[in-house]
Wavefront OBJ file of the C-alpha trace (Angstrom):
o trace
v 67.347 118.751 157.463
v 66.446 121.972 159.221
v 67.828 123.969 156.284
v 65.623 121.962 153.930
v 62.538 122.657 156.054
v 63.314 126.360 156.075
v 63.698 126.390 152.299
v 60.369 124.612 151.862
v 58.697 127.097 154.209
v 60.192 130.032 152.316
v 58.969 128.589 148.996
v 55.497 128.030 150.437
v 55.294 131.673 151.463
v 56.244 132.811 147.944
v 53.640 130.506 146.397
v 50.998 131.809 148.778
v 51.812 135.367 147.792
v 51.619 134.500 144.106
v 48.023 133.358 144.496
v 46.808 136.404 146.382
v 45.595 139.758 145.099
v 48.770 141.469 146.239
v 50.714 140.272 143.221
v 48.050 141.386 140.736
v 45.934 144.166 142.264
v 44.970 145.601 138.853
v 43.374 142.372 137.571
v 39.810 142.825 136.302
v 36.870 140.727 135.147
v 36.979 137.736 137.478
v 34.281 135.157 136.698
v 33.346 131.787 138.175
v 34.277 128.639 136.281
v 30.617 127.900 135.550
v 29.847 131.418 134.275
v 27.783 131.331 131.074
v 29.853 133.264 128.546
v 28.222 134.564 125.365
v 29.469 133.339 121.990
v 30.068 136.182 119.520
v 28.016 135.887 116.350
v 28.196 139.260 114.580
v 29.472 138.788 111.026
v 27.818 141.737 109.268
v 27.847 145.441 110.251
v 24.680 146.706 111.881
v 22.974 150.082 111.694
v 23.335 151.518 115.190
v 21.025 154.314 116.335
v 22.450 157.698 117.165
v 22.742 158.274 120.898
v 23.449 161.158 123.309
v 27.166 161.936 123.242
v 27.616 160.956 119.599
v 29.595 163.393 117.451
v 29.129 163.494 113.704
v 30.225 165.445 110.666
v 27.688 166.641 108.155
v 27.926 167.482 104.449
v 25.100 169.026 102.448
v 25.190 169.347 98.649
v 22.555 170.666 96.317
v 21.306 169.037 93.115
v 21.581 165.540 94.576
v 25.319 165.976 95.136
v 26.103 166.952 91.547
v 29.039 169.123 92.601
v 30.384 166.302 94.761
v 30.443 163.901 91.794
v 31.581 166.256 89.030
v 35.097 167.122 90.160
v 35.689 169.369 87.165
v 33.082 171.726 88.616
v 33.879 171.318 92.300
v 37.586 171.847 91.651
v 36.850 175.322 90.240
v 34.272 176.275 92.813
v 35.857 178.124 95.772
v 32.745 177.693 97.882
v 32.758 173.949 97.280
v 36.496 173.686 98.106
v 35.938 175.606 101.331
v 33.108 173.255 102.314
v 35.268 170.163 101.859
v 38.289 171.567 103.685
v 36.473 172.950 106.752
v 34.478 170.140 108.282
v 32.156 171.040 111.138
v 31.294 168.627 113.933
v 27.998 168.410 115.773
v 27.230 166.771 119.131
v 24.014 165.115 120.230
v 23.053 166.420 123.660
v 21.802 164.366 126.592
v 18.179 164.935 125.607
v 18.907 163.465 122.163
v 18.713 166.730 120.243
v 21.236 168.587 118.118
v 21.240 172.169 116.857
v 22.047 172.404 113.149
v 22.547 175.370 110.805
v 19.406 176.890 109.320
v 17.009 174.224 110.618
v 17.759 174.639 114.332
v 17.241 171.998 116.988
v 16.359 168.500 115.789
v 15.742 165.273 117.659
v 18.218 162.741 116.226
v 18.805 160.186 118.984
v 17.267 156.834 118.136
v 17.665 157.305 114.377
v 20.246 155.421 112.352
v 22.649 157.389 110.159
v 20.545 156.617 107.068
v 17.312 157.638 108.814
v 18.925 160.884 110.018
v 20.177 161.618 106.501
v 16.667 161.127 105.111
v 15.158 163.394 107.776
v 17.712 166.162 107.258
v 17.455 165.896 103.482
v 13.728 166.540 103.767
v 14.228 169.467 106.168
v 16.893 171.126 104.013
v 14.637 171.089 100.950
v 13.414 174.460 102.129
v 16.888 175.926 101.552
v 18.529 173.701 98.919
v 17.418 172.325 95.578
v 17.309 168.533 95.830
v 19.707 168.360 98.827
v 22.105 165.458 99.209
v 22.982 164.922 102.900
v 25.889 162.846 104.170
v 26.166 162.184 107.931
v 28.902 160.145 109.607
v 29.395 159.434 113.323
v 33.085 159.921 114.120
v 33.433 159.013 117.808
v 32.444 155.353 117.851
v 35.147 153.467 119.737
v 36.272 150.353 121.555
v 38.275 150.340 124.803
v 41.096 147.784 125.083
v 42.791 147.001 128.419
v 46.129 145.322 127.674
v 47.014 143.459 130.878
v 49.637 145.432 132.794
v 50.227 147.767 129.846
v 48.417 151.028 129.182
v 44.808 150.823 128.059
v 43.851 152.381 124.753
v 40.666 153.771 123.254
v 40.482 152.575 119.639
v 38.473 154.657 117.201
v 36.302 152.656 114.806
v 36.944 153.862 111.244
v 34.046 151.672 110.125
v 31.482 149.282 111.537
v 33.235 146.206 110.143
v 36.142 146.232 112.629
v 36.845 142.782 114.074
v 37.984 141.864 117.585
v 41.430 140.973 116.246
v 41.705 144.313 114.445
v 40.745 146.204 117.608
v 43.421 144.356 119.621
v 45.998 145.009 116.895
v 45.083 148.714 116.782
v 45.640 148.909 120.547
v 49.150 147.457 120.209
v 48.499 143.710 120.223
v 48.854 141.294 123.116
v 51.656 142.427 125.473
v 54.285 140.035 126.893
v 52.422 140.047 130.209
v 49.024 139.316 128.625
v 47.226 135.990 128.370
v 46.251 135.235 124.766
v 43.977 132.502 126.119
v 42.054 134.805 128.486
v 40.594 137.673 126.465
v 37.281 139.002 127.716
v 34.897 141.088 125.631
v 32.277 142.979 127.638
v 29.314 144.306 125.664
v 26.763 146.843 126.959
v 28.750 147.213 130.190
v 26.634 148.217 133.158
v 23.319 147.664 131.352
v 20.677 145.019 131.929
v 21.534 143.426 128.574
v 25.250 143.180 129.381
v 27.007 140.146 127.913
v 30.510 138.754 128.399
v 32.467 136.625 125.924
v 35.677 134.729 126.650
v 38.114 134.301 123.741
v 41.045 131.887 123.629
v 43.340 132.759 120.728
v 45.125 129.414 121.052
v 41.925 127.591 120.164
v 40.439 127.439 116.612
v 37.007 128.384 117.945
v 38.560 131.317 119.793
v 40.252 132.502 116.612
v 36.904 132.287 114.865
v 35.345 134.497 117.537
v 38.237 136.962 117.212
v 37.164 137.410 113.598
v 33.695 138.570 114.645
v 32.784 142.252 114.647
v 33.055 144.540 117.615
v 30.318 147.007 118.440
v 30.645 150.617 119.559
v 31.577 150.923 123.269
v 32.708 147.284 123.578
v 35.363 146.707 126.244
v 38.144 144.202 125.512
v 40.208 143.030 128.471
v 43.400 141.005 128.058
v 44.026 139.321 131.383
v 47.557 139.874 132.722
v 49.813 137.074 133.923
v 51.573 138.787 136.830
v 52.163 142.313 137.944
v 55.776 142.908 136.900
v 55.823 146.306 138.611
v 55.098 144.603 141.932
v 58.100 142.307 141.544
v 60.330 145.257 140.748
v 59.189 146.945 143.947
v 59.705 143.937 146.213
v 62.938 142.714 144.589
v 65.140 144.574 147.115
v 63.062 143.197 149.992
v 63.317 139.628 148.684
v 67.067 140.058 148.235
v 67.476 141.276 151.816
v 65.297 138.492 153.231
v 67.191 135.894 151.197
v 70.529 137.174 152.479
v 69.316 137.055 156.079
v 67.956 133.558 155.536
v 71.291 132.338 154.110
v 73.257 133.874 156.991
v 70.856 132.397 159.528
v 71.127 128.958 157.948
v 74.924 129.180 157.824
v 75.359 130.128 161.476
v 72.695 127.656 162.547
v 74.615 124.903 160.737
v 78.078 125.669 162.167
v 76.680 126.025 165.662
v 75.615 122.390 165.686
l 1 2 3 4 5 6 7 8 9 10 11 12 13 14 15 16 17 18 19 20 21 22 23 24 25 26 27 28 29 30 31 32 33 34 35 36 37 38 39 40 41 42 43 44 45 46 47 48 49 50 51 52 53 54 55 56 57 58 59 60 61 62 63 64 65 66 67 68 69 70 71 72 73 74 75 76 77 78 79 80 81 82 83 84 85 86 87 88 89 90 91 92 93 94 95 96 97 98 99 100 101 102 103 104 105 106 107 108 109 110 111 112 113 114 115 116 117 118 119 120 121 122 123 124 125 126 127 128 129 130 131 132 133 134 135 136 137 138 139 140 141 142 143 144 145 146 147 148 149 150 151 152 153 154 155 156 157 158 159 160 161 162 163 164 165 166 167 168 169 170 171 172 173 174 175 176 177 178 179 180 181 182 183 184 185 186 187 188 189 190 191 192 193 194 195 196 197 198 199 200 201 202 203 204 205 206 207 208 209 210 211 212 213 214 215 216 217 218 219 220 221 222 223 224 225 226 227 228 229 230 231 232 233 234 235 236 237 238 239 240 241 242 243 244 245 246 247 248 249 250 251 252 253 254 255
């Protein structure tokens, strides 16, 4: 009977440990049961304004891009070939400005890509005949935390990337991740921050996973347990178990 009581006590201690932060110290995004999660609704790409820290590439062609379209001409034009093979990148500074060739410093933050293209096309008219300007932001990204696995920053090749595609690009759901506890944090740290909870086992959750992500979204796949912790304490548990068995054995034969 005493052995049984000891076993129950030992099991209770293990269960208590499993519910504390010690077993999963790297867990993030804890919310109350009554927290009002936001339902994702984005189904069409949006035009996002340029912001400080954005990096973009820029192409400028004369004659409304005639050389870009007529490959028979561009293929024989060394200058045109050099332009296409040597892409230059430009960064928007913290004050929202960017220094560009020939036209100097321009305020671009707050403009969409199309609005910036229209502005630059007008400015480059002084140097090019009917300029055709193509601008593309190249550092829009989503951050995916995969439970106990390594996090990954996923570049957005386009603005029509879905939540499921972002998770897949990061490596999918790891063995230690909860497919029913996926959190998407939007506008993290801002007053308009929103949090969505996605359950991939549920049809509604799958529908939300098909919605579009936005630049700088954070996706967090909640981990089950910290496997590294168990690897570290395995020798300790083995030693304690051995001592417990020896204690129980000698306690039994002494009676």
